[in-house]
C-alpha positions as CSV (number, residue, x, y, z in Angstrom):
1,M,0.0,-0.4,-0.4
2,E,1.3,3.4,-0.8
3,I,1.0,7.3,-0.5
4,F,3.1,10.2,0.0
5,G,5.6,8.3,-2.5
6,Y,6.2,5.7,0.3
7,T,4.3,1.7,-0.1
8,F,4.5,1.2,2.8
9,R,5.9,-3.1,4.2
10,N,3.1,-3.5,6.6
11,G,0.0,-2.3,5.0
12,A,-1.9,-2.4,8.6
13,L,-0.3,0.8,10.1
14,L,-1.1,2.1,6.7
15,K,-5.2,1.3,7.2
16,E,-4.9,2.2,10.8
17,A,-3.5,5.6,10.3
18,L,-5.7,6.2,7.9
19,T,-8.9,5.4,10.3
20,T,-10.3,8.1,12.2
21,P,-12.1,7.8,15.5
22,A,-15.7,8.9,13.8
23,F,-15.3,5.0,11.9
24,R,-15.8,3.6,15.2
25,M,-19.2,5.1,15.1
26,D,-20.0,2.2,12.7
27,R,-17.5,-0.4,14.2
28,P,-16.9,0.0,17.4
29,N,-13.9,-3.0,17.9
30,A,-11.7,-0.9,15.1
31,S,-8.6,0.6,15.8
32,D,-8.5,4.2,15.0
33,N,-5.2,6.4,14.3
34,Q,-5.3,8.4,17.3
35,R,-2.0,6.6,19.1
36,L,-0.4,6.9,16.0
37,E,-1.3,10.0,15.3
38,F,0.6,10.5,18.9
39,L,3.5,8.9,17.5
40,G,3.6,10.7,13.9
41,D,2.8,14.1,16.0
42,A,6.7,14.0,18.1
43,V,8.1,12.3,14.4
44,L,7.2,15.4,12.7
45,G,8.5,18.1,15.2
46,M,11.7,15.9,15.0
47,L,11.4,15.6,11.5
48,A,10.6,19.5,11.1
49,A,13.7,20.5,12.9
50,E,16.1,18.9,11.9
51,Q,15.2,20.3,8.4
52,L,15.2,24.1,10.2
53,Y,18.6,23.5,11.6
54,A,20.3,22.4,8.7
55,A,18.9,25.1,6.8
56,F,19.5,28.2,8.7
57,P,22.5,27.8,10.9
58,G,22.6,31.2,12.1
59,E,19.2,31.6,13.2
60,A,18.4,31.8,17.2
61,E,15.9,29.4,19.2
62,G,13.0,31.6,19.4
63,A,13.2,32.1,15.3
64,L,13.2,28.9,14.7
65,T,10.4,27.6,16.5
66,V,7.8,30.9,15.0
67,R,9.7,28.9,11.5
68,R,8.6,25.3,13.0
69,T,5.0,26.5,14.6
70,H,4.1,27.7,10.9
71,M,5.4,24.8,8.5
72,V,4.0,21.7,11.4
73,S,0.8,23.7,12.0
74,A,-2.9,22.1,11.5
75,A,-3.4,24.3,8.3
76,A,-0.2,23.1,6.4
77,L,-1.1,19.7,6.6
78,C,-4.7,20.1,6.1
79,A,-3.1,21.7,3.2
80,A,-0.1,19.3,2.0
81,A,-2.9,17.1,2.5
82,N,-5.5,18.3,0.0
83,R,-3.0,18.5,-2.3
84,L,-1.6,15.2,-2.0
85,G,-6.0,13.8,-1.9
86,L,-5.6,12.5,1.5
87,V,-9.1,12.9,2.7
88,P,-11.2,10.4,0.2
89,R,-8.4,7.6,1.7
90,L,-9.9,8.3,5.1
91,K,-12.3,5.6,7.1
92,R,-15.0,7.3,8.3
93,N,-18.3,6.4,10.0
94,R,-21.7,6.0,6.8
95,R,-23.0,9.7,8.3
96,A,-20.4,10.9,8.5
97,A,-20.7,15.2,6.8
98,T,-17.9,16.8,4.2
99,L,-15.2,17.7,6.0
100,S,-13.9,20.8,5.9
101,P,-10.6,21.4,4.6
102,H,-9.2,22.8,7.8
103,A,-10.1,20.3,9.5
104,K,-8.4,18.9,12.8
105,T,-9.6,15.2,11.7
106,I,-7.3,15.8,8.6
107,A,-4.6,16.8,10.2
108,D,-4.5,14.1,12.6
109,A,-4.6,11.9,9.6
110,V,-1.8,13.1,8.4
111,E,0.5,12.8,12.0
112,A,-0.6,9.7,12.0
113,V,0.8,8.3,8.6
114,I,3.9,9.7,9.5
115,G,4.0,8.2,13.0
116,A,2.8,4.6,11.0
117,A,6.2,5.1,8.6
118,Y,8.2,5.2,11.1
119,L,7.3,2.1,12.5
120,D,7.3,0.3,9.4
121,G,10.4,1.6,8.7
122,G,11.9,4.2,10.8
123,F,13.0,7.5,10.3
124,A,14.2,7.3,5.9
125,A,10.2,6.0,5.7
126,A,9.4,8.7,7.6
127,R,11.1,11.4,6.1
128,K,10.2,10.2,2.3
129,V,6.4,11.6,3.9
130,F,7.9,14.4,5.0
131,A,9.8,15.4,1.7
132,A,6.5,14.3,-0.4
133,L,4.2,17.3,1.9
134,E,5.8,20.1,1.3
135,L,5.8,21.8,4.2
136,S,7.8,25.2,3.9
137,P,10.3,26.8,6.4
138,D,9.1,30.3,5.4
139,V,7.2,33.0,7.2
140,A,6.7,36.3,6.0
141,A,7.9,39.1,7.2
142,E,6.6,39.7,9.7
143,P,4.6,35.6,10.5
144,W,2.4,36.7,13.6
145,E,1.5,41.0,12.9
146,G,-1.9,41.5,13.7
147,N,-1.5,38.5,16.5
148,P,0.9,40.0,19.2
149,K,-0.7,37.5,21.8
150,G,0.7,34.7,19.6
151,E,4.0,35.4,18.6
152,L,4.3,35.9,23.0
153,Q,3.4,32.8,23.7
154,I,5.5,30.9,21.3
155,R,8.9,32.9,22.4
156,A,7.7,32.3,25.8
157,Q,7.3,29.0,25.2
158,A,11.3,28.6,23.3
159,L,13.1,29.9,26.1
160,R,14.5,27.3,29.2
161,P,12.8,26.1,31.0
162,S,9.6,26.9,29.0
163,R,7.2,29.7,30.1
164,H,4.0,31.3,29.4
165,P,2.8,35.0,30.1
166,V,0.7,36.4,32.5
167,Y,-2.5,38.5,31.9
168,E,-3.1,41.0,34.4
169,L,-6.4,42.9,35.2
170,L,-4.9,45.9,36.4
171,K,-8.3,48.1,36.7
172,M,-11.7,48.5,34.1
173,V,-13.3,52.3,34.6
174,G,-15.5,54.6,32.2
175,A,-19.4,54.1,31.7
176,A,-20.9,50.6,31.5
177,H,-21.6,51.5,27.4
178,A,-17.8,52.4,26.7
179,P,-15.4,50.8,29.6
180,T,-11.3,51.0,29.3
181,F,-9.3,48.2,30.8
182,S,-5.8,48.6,31.6
183,V,-4.0,45.3,31.3
184,R,0.1,44.1,33.1
185,V,1.4,41.2,30.5
186,T,4.1,39.1,32.8
187,V,6.6,36.9,31.6
188,E,9.5,35.7,33.7
189,G,12.4,36.1,31.8
190,M,10.8,38.4,29.2
191,G,9.5,41.7,31.5
192,T,5.9,43.3,31.8
193,A,4.4,45.1,30.0
194,E,0.6,47.1,29.9
195,A,-1.5,48.9,27.8
196,T,-5.6,50.4,27.7
197,A,-7.6,49.1,25.2
198,G,-11.5,49.8,24.7
199,S,-11.6,46.0,25.0
200,H,-10.0,43.3,28.0
201,K,-9.1,41.1,25.0
202,E,-7.9,44.5,22.8
203,A,-5.7,45.7,25.9
204,E,-3.8,42.0,26.0
205,M,-3.0,42.3,22.6
206,R,-1.5,45.8,23.2
207,A,0.2,44.8,26.0
208,A,1.4,42.1,24.4
209,A,2.7,43.9,21.4
210,A,4.4,46.6,23.8
211,L,6.4,44.1,25.5
212,L,7.6,42.0,22.0
213,R,8.8,45.3,21.1
214,A,10.6,46.1,24.4
215,V,12.1,42.7,23.8
216,H,13.6,43.5,20.6
217,S,15.0,47.2,21.0
218,V,17.4,45.1,23.6
């Protein structure tokens, strides 16, 4: 059995990788692809890190982490799967609705296939599947433009030990129909920043952006 340019010696592994959890609604005793997805997620991360480490020798860990996040995102995996015709091969229950091209089920199946290939033929097999996906390591000059909270989260997770931004509502003032929120964000090892806006969410976004500016200016 072949998929993504790789021919499986053990076809049962590929069948399992293509069996979605929903298929068990029709076949309760069937083995779905969740365990393989768990394994494939780790193998995919390793292969992406390996490629990025070689391709960008002068780049810092934080930047490499941002690249890897985009490279192996659900959106990237779904795009590759749709291009390679994966969806018609998935085993789903008979009453299942049409899958959205961005469904997590698709991304999970890609990871499961990578996990299955790894079990079938080791890293050499997994690398062949990974290569067929043609996941791009390139991101825009401002990959998190419009999402400073996302960038701050990734950069905080890249610290050693990994950390998470902590947002604190300092105060809310003004009339009920036009309140003003003041928020502070703190990341241990990076610092703190404060911002004010007309919504709690926007105040958090501005605080994250302010902390990123402070970090970038150092």
